NUMI-317899 format. One line per 4 residues: number of its first residue (from 1); their letters; for each residue x, y negated, z negated of N, C-alpha, C. Coordinates in steps of 0.02 Angstrom, whole numbers, plus 50000, padded with zeros to 5 digits. Example, Ala and Ser with C-alpha at 12.3 -4.5 7.8 and 13.67 -1.06 7.14 Angstrom:
1	as	50660:50284:49610:50615:50225:49610:50660:50165:49610 | 50642:50112:49646:50684:50053:49643:50645:49998:49606
***
This chain:
1	mkas	54660:46619:46450:54607:46575:46422:54626:46501:46427 | 54692:46487:46426:54715:46419:46424:54723:46390:46494 | 54671:46372:46524:54676:46337:46588:54704:46268:46576 | 54735:46240:46628:54764:46174:46620:54709:46123:46609
5	lnsr	54724:46072:46568:54676:46020:46552:54701:45953:46578 | 54654:45910:46599:54676:45841:46612:54682:45806:46545 | 54713:45748:46545:54729:45714:46483:54666:45693:46444 | 54614:45673:46480:54553:45651:46446:54518:45710:46410
9	salv	54513:45767:46444:54482:45825:46412:54523:45849:46353 | 54589:45848:46361:54632:45868:46305:54622:45821:46245 | 54618:45756:46259:54610:45708:46204:54545:45719:46167 | 54491:45734:46203:54426:45747:46170:54433:45806:46122
13	livi	54464:45860:46144:54472:45919:46102:54518:45905:46042 | 54572:45867:46055:54619:45852:46000:54585:45808:45948 | 54546:45759:45970:54511:45715:45923:54462:45755:45881 | 54424:45799:45912:54376:45841:45875:54413:45884:45824
17	aqfl	54467:45916:45846:54505:45960:45802:54538:45921:45745 | 54561:45860:45761:54592:45819:45709:54541:45799:45656 | 54482:45781:45677:54428:45765:45629:54413:45826:45585 | 54405:45884:45616:54389:45944:45579:54446:45963:45531
21	gtsl	54507:45958:45556:54564:45980:45517:54580:45935:45458 | 54566:45871:45464:54582:45824:45410:54523:45813:45363 | 54468:45849:45373:54409:45841:45330:54423:45864:45258 | 54474:45905:45249:54489:45930:45182:54537:45885:45144
25	wfag	54560:45830:45175:54610:45787:45143:54584:45758:45078 | 54523:45730:45079:54495:45699:45019:54439:45741:44989 | 54438:45806:45005:54386:45849:44977:54391:45850:44901 | 54452:45852:44874:54461:45851:44802:54441:45785:44771
29	nava	54453:45730:44806:54434:45664:44781:54358:45658:44775 | 54322:45684:44826:54249:45677:44827:54217:45711:44767 | 54247:45766:44744:54217:45803:44687:54257:45793:44623 | 54303:45745:44623:54344:45733:44563:54303:45718:44501
33	pelg	54247:45680:44505:54207:45669:44444:54181:45734:44415 | 54156:45780:44458:54131:45844:44434:54186:45886:44404 | 54244:45888:44438:54301:45926:44411:54325:45896:44345 | 54325:45829:44342:54346:45796:44280:54301:45814:44221
37	lllg	54235:45819:44234:54189:45838:44180:54200:45910:44158 | 54212:45955:44207:54223:46025:44191:54288:46035:44151 | 54337:45994:44167:54402:46000:44134:54409:45957:44072 | 54360:45913:44061:54365:45866:44004:54418:45814:44015
41	kpei	54434:45800:44078:54486:45751:44095:54459:45705:44150 | 54423:45653:44132:54390:45612:44182:54437:45573:44228 | 54497:45557:44205:54543:45515:44245:54591:45558:44285 | 54565:45599:44330:54610:45644:44367:54616:45627:44442
45	iswi	54579:45576:44464:54578:45564:44537:54646:45546:44564 | 54686:45508:44526:54752:45489:44551:54798:45550:44556 | 54789:45598:44509:54830:45658:44510:54810:45704:44568 | 54746:45710:44580:54723:45752:44636:54747:45722:44702
49	tsav	54741:45657:44709:54764:45624:44770:54839:45632:44779 | 54876:45619:44725:54949:45623:44729:54973:45694:44744 | 54937:45745:44719:54956:45814:44733:54954:45828:44808 | 54900:45805:44842:54895:45814:44914:54950:45774:44950
53	qlgf	54961:45712:44928:55011:45671:44961:55081:45700:44953 | 55097:45724:44892:55163:45754:44880:55171:45818:44921 | 55118:45857:44926:55121:45916:44969:55133:45897:45041 | 55099:45845:45064:55109:45822:45133:55181:45798:45143
57	iagt	55208:45763:45094:55277:45740:45098:55325:45799:45104 | 55316:45849:45059:55359:45908:45062:55352:45944:45129 | 55291:45951:45152:55280:45985:45216:55311:45949:45274 | 55302:45883:45277:55330:45846:45333:55406:45844:45331
61	lvfa	55435:45844:45271:55508:45847:45266:55534:45913:45293 | 55501:45968:45275:55521:46034:45300:55511:46037:45376 | 55454:46015:45399:55440:46017:45471:55490:45973:45510 | 55506:45914:45481:55553:45868:45515:55624:45895:45513
65	flsi	55645:45920:45455:55714:45945:45448:55726:46003:45495 | 55677:46047:45502:55683:46105:45547:55661:46090:45618 | 55639:46027:45630:55616:46006:45697:55562:46053:45724 | 55519:46077:45681:55468:46127:45700:55422:46102:45756
69	pdrf	55397:46038:45754:55352:46017:45808:55385:46013:45876 | 55452:46007:45878:55487:46002:45942:55516:46069:45964 | 55526:46115:45918:55557:46180:45935:55506:46234:45951 | 55445:46227:45926:55393:46278:45935:55332:46248:45969
73	ppak	55291:46289:46003:55230:46262:46034:55186:46228:45983 | 55174:46163:45990:55138:46126:45938:55067:46152:45926 | 55034:46180:45977:54967:46206:45967:54968:46265:45919 | 55019:46307:45923:55025:46363:45877:55041:46339:45807
77	vflf	55082:46288:45801:55097:46258:45736:55033:46231:45704 | 54992:46197:45744:54929:46169:45721:54883:46226:45696 | 54876:46279:45735:54832:46335:45717:54855:46368:45652 | 54919:46383:45647:54948:46415:45588:54937:46371:45526
81	safl	54949:46307:45534:54942:46260:45477:54869:46253:45456 | 54824:46250:45505:54753:46244:45489:54728:46304:45451 | 54750:46363:45470:54730:46424:45435:54752:46422:45362 | 54815:46405:45349:54840:46406:45281:54812:46349:45239
85	asff	54804:46289:45269:54773:46234:45232:54702:46252:45212 | 54666:46283:45257:54597:46304:45243:54596:46355:45187 | 54643:46402:45189:54645:46455:45137:54656:46425:45068 | 54705:46381:45061:54720:46354:44994:54665:46306:44970
89	nfli	54631:46274:45017:54574:46232:44998:54518:46276:44971 | 54505:46332:45004:54453:46379:44983:54471:46413:44917 | 54535:46424:44905:54558:46460:44846:54536:46427:44781 | 54528:46361:44782:54506:46324:44723:54438:46350:44698
93	tils	54396:46372:44745:54328:46392:44726:54325:46461:44693 | 54377:46501:44700:54375:46569:44672:54422:46578:44613 | 54463:46528:44599:54507:46531:44541:54470:46502:44480 | 54494:46519:44421:54465:46489:44361:54481:46414:44361
97	inle	54436:46374:44334:54444:46301:44334:54502:46283:44288 | 54557:46263:44318:54618:46247:44281:54653:46191:44319 | 54670:46137:44284:54698:46078:44318:54762:46095:44355 | 54806:46134:44323:54870:46150:44354:54860:46189:44419
101	lilv	54814:46238:44418:54801:46277:44479:54769:46234:44534 | 54725:46190:44514:54694:46145:44563:54747:46102:44596 | 54792:46075:44555:54845:46031:44583:54892:46070:44628 | 54908:46132:44610:54951:46173:44653:54916:46186:44720
105	crfl	54852:46204:44718:54816:46216:44780:54811:46153:44823 | 54798:46096:44792:54794:46034:44830:54862:46016:44859 | 54916:46031:44822:54983:46020:44847:54994:46062:44911 | 54974:46125:44909:54984:46169:44967:54939:46149:45025
109	vgff	54879:46123:45010:54838:46095:45063:54875:46038:45098 | 54904:45993:45058:54942:45938:45086:55002:45961:45126 | 55036:46014:45101:55095:46041:45135:55077:46061:45207 | 55022:46096:45215:55004:46121:45281:54966:46069:45323
113	lagi	54942:46016:45291:54917:45960:45331:54973:45929:45372 | 55035:45940:45352:55093:45916:45390:55095:45948:45459 | 55063:46005:45467:55060:46037:45532:54997:46021:45570 | 54955:45978:45542:54893:45958:45574:54896:45885:45598
117	ypvg	54905:45838:45552:54901:45768:45570:54957:45745:45616 | 55021:45749:45595:55073:45725:45642:55081:45770:45703 | 55067:45834:45696:55072:45879:45753:55017:45864:45803 | 54957:45846:45778:54904:45824:45823:54925:45763:45864
121	mkia	54959:45716:45831:54984:45657:45867:55037:45677:45918 | 55079:45724:45900:55130:45749:45946:55098:45780:46008 | 55046:45821:45998:55011:45852:46054:54981:45799:46100 | 54950:45748:46069:54921:45694:46110:54974:45657:46149
125	adyf	55032:45644:46116:55086:45608:46149:55112:45648:46210 | 55108:45714:46207:55131:45756:46262:55084:45753:46323 | 55025:45724:46314:54977:45717:46369:54975:45647:46399 | 55007:45599:46366:55001:45530:46388:55069:45497:46396
129	ekgl	55087:45482:46457:55147:45442:46470:55130:45368:46464 | 55069:45350:46485:55043:45282:46477:54978:45286:46437 | 54960:45231:46404:54898:45230:46366:54901:45269:46301 | 54962:45279:46274:54969:45317:46212:54936:45282:46153
133	gaal	54938:45215:46152:54907:45177:46097:54833:45191:46093 | 54800:45193:46150:54728:45208:46150:54715:45279:46128 | 54756:45326:46152:54747:45396:46133:54755:45406:46058 | 54808:45378:46030:54819:45385:45958:54767:45346:45917
137	gflv	54739:45294:45947:54685:45257:45914:54625:45303:45900 | 54606:45342:45951:54551:45390:45942:54572:45445:45893 | 54635:45464:45895:54658:45519:45853:54660:45500:45779 | 54688:45442:45764:54690:45419:45694:54619:45401:45671
141	gala	54578:45379:45716:54508:45368:45699:54475:45432:45675 | 54494:45487:45706:54468:45552:45685:54492:45569:45614 | 54554:45550:45598:54579:45559:45530:54537:45520:45480 | 54523:45457:45496:54483:45416:45450:54413:45446:45440
145	lgta	54383:45468:45494:54317:45498:45489:54319:45563:45450 | 54371:45603:45462:54379:45666:45425:54390:45653:45351 | 54428:45602:45335:54441:45584:45265:54376:45562:45231 | 54335:45525:45267:54273:45499:45238:54219:45553:45231
149	fpyl	54224:45606:45271:54170:45655:45276:54150:45687:45209 | 54197:45706:45165:54176:45735:45101:54132:45688:45060 | 54143:45623:45065:54100:45575:45029:54029:45574:45058 | 54023:45587:45122:53957:45591:45152:53920:45653:45125
153	ikgl	53956:45708:45122:53926:45770:45096:53900:45758:45025 | 53942:45726:44984:53921:45713:44915:53866:45660:44911 | 53871:45609:44952:53824:45553:44950:53754:45571:44972 | 53747:45624:45011:53680:45646:45032:53639:45673:44975
157	nlsf	53674:45688:44919:53639:45706:44856:53590:45763:44867 | 53616:45817:44897:53574:45875:44912:53570:45925:44855 | 53599:45906:44798:53596:45947:44737:53626:46016:44747 | 53685:46018:44777:53719:46082:44781:53783:46081:44739
161	dwki	53810:46141:44729:53869:46149:44689:53929:46113:44720 | 53975:46089:44677:54034:46054:44702:54076:46098:44749 | 54070:46163:44742:54109:46209:44784:54090:46204:44858 | 54029:46182:44872:54006:46177:44941:54052:46131:44981
165	tfyv	54075:46077:44950:54120:46031:44985:54182:46067:45008 | 54209:46111:44966:54269:46149:44985:54252:46202:45038 | 54194:46235:45032:54174:46284:45082:54169:46252:45151 | 54133:46196:45154:54121:46163:45219:54186:46139:45250
169	tsll	54227:46105:45211:54289:46077:45239:54338:46132:45260 | 54339:46188:45224:54382:46244:45244:54360:46273:45311 | 54294:46282:45319:54269:46309:45382:54282:46261:45440 | 54273:46196:45428:54285:46147:45480:54359:46148:45502
173	tllg	54404:46153:45452:54475:46155:45468:54494:46216:45509 | 54465:46274:45492:54477:46334:45532:54454:46324:45604 | 54396:46294:45612:54369:46282:45679:54415:46235:45718 | 54440:46183:45685:54486:46138:45718:54550:46173:45741
177	gfii	54575:46218:45698:54635:46255:45716:54624:46299:45777 | 54567:46332:45780:54552:46375:45837:54544:46334:45902 | 54515:46275:45897:54507:46233:45957:54575:46217:45988 | 54622:46196:45945:54688:46178:45971:54726:46241:45992
181	gffv	54725:46292:45949:54765:46351:45962:54746:46390:46024 | 54682:46388:46043:54659:46429:46098:54637:46390:46160 | 54627:46325:46153:54599:46288:46210:54640:46227:46232 | 54694:46212:46196:54735:46154:46215:54807:46177:46229
185	psgp	54826:46185:46292:54894:46205:46308:54943:46147:46298 | 55007:46162:46302:55058:46109:46296:55048:46057:46351 | 55058:45994:46332:55047:45940:46380:55101:45935:46432 | 55088:45901:46487:55136:45897:46543:55199:45858:46526
189	yrks	55197:45816:46474:55256:45776:46457:55294:45805:46396 | 55276:45866:46378:55312:45897:46322:55382:45917:46344 | 55431:45900:46303:55500:45921:46314:55521:45959:46251 | 55529:46025:46258:55548:46065:46200:55621:46056:46185
193	nlaf	55638:46063:46122:55707:46056:46099:55721:46115:46054 | 55743:46170:46084:55749:46233:46048:55807:46234:45998 | 55856:46191:46008:55914:46192:45964:55899:46157:45898 | 55925:46185:45843:55919:46153:45778:55978:46106:45769
197	dlgl	55966:46042:45764:56018:45991:45759:56020:45962:45689 | 56070:45982:45650:56075:45959:45581:56087:45884:45577 | 56114:45855:45630:56129:45783:45630:56075:45740:45660 | 56017:45770:45675:55964:45731:45708:55937:45675:45665
201	lpkl	55925:45688:45601:55895:45636:45559:55940:45575:45552 | 56007:45584:45541:56050:45525:45541:56050:45487:45607 | 56043:45524:45662:56040:45491:45728:55978:45447:45733 | 55922:45474:45710:55859:45436:45713:55863:45373:45670
205	akin	55899:45379:45613:55903:45323:45566:55941:45263:45595 | 55977:45273:45650:56016:45219:45680:55977:45180:45734 | 55917:45203:45750:55878:45172:45804:55838:45114:45776 | 55856:45052:45794:55822:44993:45766:55748:44989:45786
209	glks	55732:45011:45847:55663:45011:45868:55621:45057:45825 | 55649:45114:45807:55615:45162:45763:55608:45132:45693 | 55661:45100:45669:55658:45070:45602:55608:45013:45599 | 55601:44976:45653:55552:44922:45656:55481:44950:45650
213	aasg	55465:44999:45692:55398:45029:45691:55384:45062:45624 | 55435:45097:45597:55426:45132:45533:55414:45082:45477 | 55447:45025:45479:55438:44975:45425:55367:44950:45422 | 55339:44936:45481:55269:44914:45482:55223:44969:45457
217	yfgh	55237:45031:45476:55197:45087:45454:55202:45096:45378 | 55261:45086:45351:55270:45094:45278:55231:45041:45240 | 55230:44980:45266:55190:44928:45234:55116:44944:45235 | 55094:44972:45291:55025:44995:45297:55009:45051:45248
221	mwem	55056:45099:45239:55044:45156:45196:55045:45137:45121 | 55081:45086:45103:55078:45061:45034:55007:45041:45015 | 54971:45018:45065:54905:44989:45053:54848:45039:45063 | 54848:45077:45119:54787:45111:45140:54764:45166:45092
225	ytfw	54807:45213:45075:54783:45269:45035:54767:45249:44963 | 54799:45198:44937:54781:45174:44871:54712:45141:44874 | 54699:45104:44926:54632:45075:44935:54580:45130:44940 | 54593:45180:44982:54546:45236:44989:54536:45273:44924
229	tflp	54590:45284:44886:54586:45322:44824:54542:45288:44772 | 54551:45222:44764:54516:45186:44711:54453:45151:44736 | 54435:45162:44799:54376:45129:44827:54312:45145:44787 | 54298:45208:44768:54238:45220:44727:54238:45181:44662
233	lviv	54298:45175:44631:54303:45138:44568:54291:45063:44579 | 54315:45037:44636:54304:44967:44653:54229:44954:44661 | 54195:45000:44696:54123:44991:44707:54085:44993:44641 | 54102:45040:44598:54070:45044:44532:54081:44979:44493
237	ylkg	54142:44952:44496:54158:44891:44460:54119:44831:44487 | 54118:44822:44552:54084:44765:44582:54008:44771:44576 | 53984:44832:44576:53912:44844:44570:53889:44835:44498 | 53936:44842:44451:53919:44834:44381:53887:44896:44350
241	sevs	53900:44954:44381:53872:45016:44354:53923:45052:44312 | 53902:45106:44280:53945:45143:44234:53982:45200:44269 | 53948:45236:44313:53977:45295:44344:53964:45293:44419 | 54002:45335:44455:53994:45340:44527:53940:45390:44544
245	gsye	53891:45370:44585:53837:45414:44606:53833:45419:44681 | 53774:45439:44706:53766:45448:44778:53774:45382:44817 | 53750:45326:44787:53757:45261:44821:53830:45245:44832 | 53871:45253:44779:53942:45237:44784:53977:45283:44834
249	sllt	53956:45347:44835:53987:45394:44881:53970:45376:44954 | 53908:45358:44967:53889:45340:45035:53924:45276:45058 | 53929:45227:45013:53963:45166:45032:54037:45179:45043 | 54067:45222:45003:54137:45242:45014:54145:45273:45083
253	ffvi	54098:45317:45101:54100:45347:45167:54099:45295:45222 | 54053:45247:45218:54045:45197:45271:54106:45151:45276 | 54136:45134:45218:54195:45090:45219:54254:45126:45252 | 54267:45188:45233:54323:45225:45262:54308:45241:45335
257	aaga	54247:45262:45349:54228:45281:45418:54231:45221:45465 | 54222:45160:45439:54228:45100:45481:54296:45096:45514 | 54346:45124:45480:54413:45125:45508:54419:45168:45570 | 54375:45218:45575:54376:45260:45635:54358:45219:45697
261	isca	54308:45175:45689:54287:45133:45745:54342:45084:45764 | 54373:45053:45712:54425:45003:45726:54486:45034:45757 | 54503:45096:45739:54560:45130:45770:54547:45140:45845 | 54486:45161:45862:54469:45171:45932:54469:45105:45970
265	vggl	54438:45054:45942:54435:44988:45974:54505:44959:45979 | 54544:44964:45925:54613:44939:45926:54655:44974:45978 | 54643:45039:45987:54679:45075:46038:54664:45049:46108 | 54600:45035:46121:54582:45007:46186:54611:44937:46196
269	lsnr	54611:44897:46141:54640:44830:46146:54716:44833:46158 | 54748:44886:46133:54820:44892:46143:54838:44899:46216 | 54793:44925:46257:54806:44931:46329:54813:44862:46360 | 54779:44812:46331:54782:44745:46359:54834:44701:46324
273	fgsr	54836:44705:46257:54879:44659:46219:54943:44691:46192 | 54947:44757:46195:55006:44792:46170:54997:44816:46099 | 55029:44871:46083:55023:44900:46016:55051:44855:45962 | 55104:44819:45979:55136:44775:45929:55089:44720:45906
277	avat	55054:44689:45952:55008:44635:45934:54949:44660:45893 | 54921:44717:45913:54864:44744:45877:54884:44764:45806 | 54942:44797:45800:54965:44821:45734:54978:44763:45686 | 55013:44712:45709:55030:44656:45665:54968:44616:45646
281	tali	54922:44606:45692:54861:44570:45676:54821:44606:45623 | 54814:44672:45629:54775:44711:45581:54809:44710:45513 | 54876:44715:45511:54911:44717:45447:54907:44649:45412 | 54911:44595:45449:54902:44529:45419:54832:44522:45391
285	gsgi	54782:44544:45429:54712:44539:45407:54698:44579:45344 | 54725:44640:45341:54713:44681:45281:54749:44653:45221 | 54807:44621:45232:54842:44589:45177:54801:44531:45148 | 54768:44494:45191:54724:44440:45168:54666:44468:45127
289	cclt	54639:44525:45149:54584:44557:45112:54606:44577:45041 | 54669:44597:45033:54694:44615:44966:54683:44557:44917 | 54701:44497:44940:54697:44439:44896:54626:44413:44889 | 54586:44421:44941:54518:44395:44941:54472:44434:44893
293	lilv	54489:44498:44880:54447:44540:44838:54435:44509:44769 | 54485:44474:44742:54478:44443:44676:54423:44391:44675 | 54410:44360:44733:54363:44304:44736:54291:44326:44740 | 54278:44391:44751:54208:44412:44762:54176:44442:44699
297	qgvi	54211:44438:44642:54181:44464:44580:54121:44421:44561 | 54065:44454:44546:54006:44418:44523:53964:44388:44577 | 53981:44398:44641:53941:44371:44695:53889:44422:44716 | 53845:44403:44761:53792:44448:44783:53822:44508:44820
301	pevw	53791:44567:44817:53820:44627:44847:53836:44621:44921 | 53795:44583:44958:53807:44578:45030:53877:44550:45045 | 53902:44507:45000:53968:44477:45012:54024:44527:45001 | 54024:44560:44942:54079:44605:44929:54075:44669:44971
305	isll	54015:44690:44989:54009:44748:45033:54038:44731:45102 | 54023:44671:45126:54049:44649:45191:54125:44646:45190 | 54153:44622:45134:54226:44618:45128:54257:44688:45129 | 54227:44735:45092:54254:44803:45090:54252:44836:45159
309	ilwg	54197:44825:45195:54192:44853:45262:54244:44822:45309 | 54252:44756:45304:54303:44722:45344:54372:44749:45328 | 54386:44757:45263:54450:44785:45242:54459:44856:45268 | 54405:44896:45265:54408:44963:45291:54423:44965:45366
313	ilit	54399:44915:45402:54413:44909:45473:54486:44891:45486 | 54510:44840:45452:54578:44815:45464:54632:44861:45437 | 54619:44894:45381:54671:44932:45347:54691:44994:45386 | 54649:45016:45432:54662:45077:45470:54684:45063:45541
317	adsp	54665:45006:45569:54675:44993:45640:54748:44990:45660 | 54793:44972:45613:54863:44966:45630:54899:45034:45633 | 54872:45084:45598:54907:45148:45592:54924:45181:45660 | 54875:45190:45705:54893:45223:45768:54940:45182:45811
321	qfst	54938:45116:45804:54983:45075:45845:55055:45077:45820 | 55064:45079:45754:55131:45089:45728:55157:45158:45747 | 55113:45209:45745:55134:45276:45766:55151:45277:45840 | 55114:45240:45880:55130:45234:45951:55200:45205:45961
325	lvaq	55216:45152:45923:55282:45121:45928:55337:45169:45905 | 55322:45210:45855:55369:45261:45833:55382:45311:45890 | 55329:45336:45920:55335:45385:45974:55373:45357:46034 | 55362:45293:46048:55394:45262:46106:55467:45242:46094
329	svip	55488:45244:46031:55556:45221:46015:55608:45276:46022 | 55586:45339:46034:55633:45395:46039:55620:45433:46103 | 55669:45474:46123:55660:45515:46183:55609:45571:46168 | 55575:45597:46220:55521:45647:46208:55543:45708:46168
333	eyrg	55607:45729:46175:55629:45789:46140:55627:45781:46064 | 55630:45718:46040:55632:45705:45968:55567:45673:45942 | 55517:45668:45985:55457:45631:45968:55420:45663:45908 | 55412:45728:45910:55377:45762:45855:55412:45754:45789
337	talt	55479:45761:45790:55518:45754:45728:55514:45683:45702 | 55518:45633:45746:55515:45563:45724:55447:45547:45693 | 55393:45568:45725:55326:45557:45697:55318:45591:45629 | 55342:45652:45624:55335:45690:45562:55376:45658:45506
341	lvns	55438:45637:45521:55481:45606:45471:55451:45541:45445 | 55428:45499:45491:55400:45434:45471:55337:45445:45430 | 55297:45495:45449:55238:45512:45409:55258:45532:45338 | 55311:45572:45333:55334:45596:45268:55353:45538:45222
345	lgff	55394:45494:45247:55416:45437:45207:55357:45391:45191 | 55312:45382:45239:55254:45340:45227:55209:45367:45172 | 55200:45432:45171:55158:45462:45120:55192:45462:45051 | 55258:45465:45051:55293:45457:44987:55280:45388:44958
349	isvv	55282:45338:45001:55267:45269:44980:55196:45265:44953 | 55149:45301:44984:55080:45299:44961:55072:45329:44891 | 55111:45380:44875:55109:45410:44808:55134:45360:44756 | 55189:45326:44772:55216:45275:44726:55163:45221:44715
353	siqf	55131:45200:44769:55080:45147:44764:55021:45170:44721 | 54998:45232:44731:54941:45257:44693:54957:45261:44619 | 55015:45287:44602:55034:45292:44532:55047:45224:44501 | 55075:45178:44541:55086:45110:44518:55019:45077:44501
357	aqvl	54970:45087:44544:54903:45059:44532:54871:45090:44469 | 54881:45155:44460:54853:45188:44401:54882:45160:44337 | 54947:45146:44337:54979:45116:44278:54953:45045:44265 | 54946:45006:44318:54923:44937:44311:54852:44933:44283
361	lnwf	54812:44987:44293:54744:44987:44267:54742:44983:44190 | 54799:44995:44158:54801:44989:44085:54798:44916:44063 | 54813:44870:44108:54816:44799:44090:54771:44754:44133 | 54753:44778:44193:54715:44736:44239:54652:44771:44262
365	sive	54604:44732:44287:54544:44761:44317:54563:44791:44385 | 54519:44833:44411:54534:44867:44474:54541:44817:44532 | 54502:44764:44532:54508:44715:44587:54574:44677:44582 | 54597:44664:44521:54662:44631:44512:54718:44678:44532
369	vlsf	54711:44742:44516:54761:44792:44534:54769:44796:44610 | 54713:44798:44646:54717:44804:44719:54746:44742:44752 | 54746:44686:44718:54778:44627:44747:54853:44637:44754 | 54882:44681:44712:54953:44695:44716:54971:44733:44780
373	lvig	54921:44761:44813:54935:44797:44875:54961:44752:44930 | 54954:44686:44922:54979:44639:44972:55055:44644:44980 | 55088:44674:44930:55160:44686:44935:55177:44724:44999 | 55135:44774:45015:55148:44815:45074:55148:44776:45139
377	pvlg	55093:44741:45155:55093:44702:45217:55149:44650:45221 | 55164:44617:45165:55216:44564:45167:55284:44595:45183 | 55304:44646:45146:55369:44677:45159:55370:44713:45226 | 55315:44747:45243:55312:44783:45306:55321:44738:45366
381	lslf	55285:44682:45366:55291:44635:45422:55360:44603:45426 | 55389:44588:45368:55455:44557:45367:55508:44603:45397 | 55509:44666:45375:55558:44714:45400:55542:44734:45472 | 55479:44737:45489:55459:44751:45557:55490:44701:45606
385	rlfy	55485:44637:45588:55513:44585:45630:55589:44587:45630 | 55619:44599:45572:55692:44599:45566:55723:44652:45612 | 55698:44713:45608:55727:44766:45649:55708:44759:45722 | 55651:44728:45735:55632:44716:45805:55681:44668:45838
389	lkat	55699:44616:45801:55748:44568:45828:55816:44600:45838 | 55834:44646:45794:55898:44681:45803:55895:44726:45864 | 55837:44756:45876:55829:44801:45933:55830:44764:45999 | 55800:44704:46000:55793:44667:46063:55847:44615:46072
393	gspk	55874:44591:46016:55926:44541:46020:55900:44472:46036 | 55834:44461:46032:55806:44396:46047:55745:44383:46004 | 55733:44320:45984:55677:44303:45940:55610:44300:45976 | 55589:44357:46005:55525:44358:46041:55467:44356:45991
397	ty	55412:44327:46012:55352:44328:45970:55308:44386:45992 | 55265:44410:45948:55223:44466:45965:55162:44466:45921
***
């Protein structure tokens, strides 16, 4: 069944599967208000988000430590992970409504997303020796669109049960797994590494080019998922309403989904200007948006909506380019492990950022809290440049 594919056809299938597979990432967030009402605990969105992120961290650490993406056929890893992530996402709908069980299920969803998101990037990298930045731009764009999708389901206000969101995203994830597992063979540039190397992680930690790319990615991760998590709350605050409804859900969808377009465009621009230039420009721009948000309180909706969409564009565009730099900094045999490890550390940073923001909400407004996200771009860009200079030995500009 697995006839050979050219790189363009493979990328189309991988992008579709990545969108389908990551649609369950924020499924819990989209229905958090309903779950909060059922549980009598309205402030649960940070816990639901962190459960998925912590699961993803645990999963990526296990996958990286065992070098699973490099030792086993990545398409099979993707299929296996999609099946289990879908199962635990669906399990929430048949268990009794209990916060602890919901968090455990969301944790396990996150754990097996480790075999979908970074493994999808690994599969794409195996098809592209050149133009990887553009390929990953489309791929991460699919992640942004998949993340936004549950908000679209809710925002359409079709008056269905909250469980529908979990049913739909579970089915989509299964479909994505089957697409990769049965129709996308290993790429021509895949180099398998069957041996388990206990010393691989320390070896990777010594590569300055990898540390440079990872630092920029970490600065990006401090900012993006916290912005995505609290975006509905920001919209409610700026709109001056009491609760989040269909309008807020649809606007959340459009802001996050805007990042899908910018990832694709940024990927195409990277072919001309390079991944380094695109990534740093986007990270600087999103850092400026962090500080600008404070200035749009009390202004007409067109202004703050435009700012949120611009931020949604910039905050995502750097991700695939930093991942491209990560993939290019190591030999092909270690590419999957490097991508998975950097993802793991990046998502750990996102959990710290989300919980930090939740604590700050005790003293500051949500727009003031999000201004603290500028810490990520500032530190990320500084370390990105520092390790880049160590890797190249010269003060090049980029």
